[in-house]
N, C-alpha and C positions, 0 to 999 in steps of 0.2 A: 506578555513580555513587553516592556517599554522600550522606547528608542534608546534610552541610556544603557539598557541591558544588551542591546543588539549591536555591540561594537564588533563582534566577530561574526562575519557572514556564515561561516560553517556552523557555528552554534545556533544561529537563527534558522538556518536551513534544517538542521537536525530537529529543532523544536517544531518547526512547521510540519515536517514529515511525521514525527512521533505524536504530537499533540493535536494536530488538525487533520492531516490527510489520512493517516492510518485509521483513526476511528471512523472517518467517513466511508472508507473503502471496506472496512470490516463489517459494517452494518449490512452491506450488500453481499457478503460472502467472499470477499477477496482480502488481499493483504498487500502492503507495499513496504519496502525498506530502502533506505539510502545505502547504496553500495559504494559509490565514489563521487567525489566532487573535485573538479580541477579547474584550471583556468579556462573559463568559458564553456564548461560542459558538466553535466550531472548524469549519473547512471543510477536508475531506480530498478529494483527487482520487484516485479508484480507477480501475484499468484491468484489462483481461484478465479472468481468472476472478473477481477480486474485484468487478468491475462487472457482468458478464453471465453468469458461469458458474453451474452448478447449486450451490445452497447459498450464493450470494453474499450474499443478505440476512442469512443466519445469520452469515456471516463478518463482515459489516459491524457487526451489532449485538453479537454475543457476543465478538468479538475486538477489532475496531478501536474501537468505542465504549467497551468495557470498559477498554482500554488508555489511552485519552484520559482517561476519568473516574478512573482510578487516580492519574493525575498531577494533574488539575485539579479533581476533585470533580464535582458535579452540573452539567455544562454541556450545552448543546445541541450535538450533533454532526451536521453536514450533509455530504452527499456530492455531489461532482461526478463523474459517470461520463464518463471520457474515451473517446470513440468513436475506434476505430482509423482512421487516415487511409488513404484508398485508396492502393494501391501494389501492389508485388509480393507475391503470395501465396506463402508458404513451405510446404513440406511437412514432416512430422515428420522425414524423413531429413535435410533441410537443417539443421534445428535441432539434431538429434542430433550432426551432425558439427562443430557449434560455429563454423563459418565462414560460414554463411549461403549456401553454394553447394551445389548438388546434387552428390552423389558422382559421380565419373566412371565411365563404363561400361568394362569391360575390353576 
């Protein structure tokens, strides 16, 4: 995104979250989404390792807050931690195969 494209701060913030911050957080097993942005404040919803994992506070402060403030300046950044819904528990093998199903036995 060039400075000419960045005339709307909300569009620039949305692009920062979707194109930069979300991929960074997803690599480590988390997720982030922009919930609200108002005068002087931003609300992000975090889940997975970004909400509850080791180092999550550091990720929120040094990566997510820093990214938001790079776009909007000195704003308050708040976080909503998304708690996983009860449901089927998956194992690492199920996630690794990419289909969400347990590998079949020979």
